C-alpha positions, 0 to 999 in steps of 0.5 A, a space after each residue: 767487104 764487111 767492116 770487121 774485115 776492113 778493120 783487120 786488113 788495115 791493122 795487118 797493113 799497118 803492122 808491116 809499115 815502119 814509116 809511121 812517124 816517131 813516138 813522142 818520146 818527150 811524153 813519158 807515157 808514150 816514150 815507154 811504149 814500143 813503136 810497133 804498137 798499132 790498134 784500131 777501133 771503129 764504132 758504128 751508129 748502131 753501137 757495134 764495135 770493130 777492133 783489130 791490132 793492139 786495140 785492147 791494150 791500154 794507152 795514153 791518148 794525149 793530143 789525139 783527145 783533141 779530135 774527140 772534144 768537138 764531137 763530144 760537144 755537139 752531143 750537147 746541142 751543138 
């Protein structure tokens, strides 16, 4: 299975699931979004980008940005 097919299958599976948790309605930018949204993007070391679902729609990253900060720091000699 190639990565594009895998990403598309994940997005299709997530589109049918309703037990994905609650929208953080105490954060106004998130409260305004429907809970049915799901997007996924995978970027490989070779620079290829594979997306599916609602990945091309703008969204507020909020707390998930904490996942990317340590990784960004390692690019500066860490």
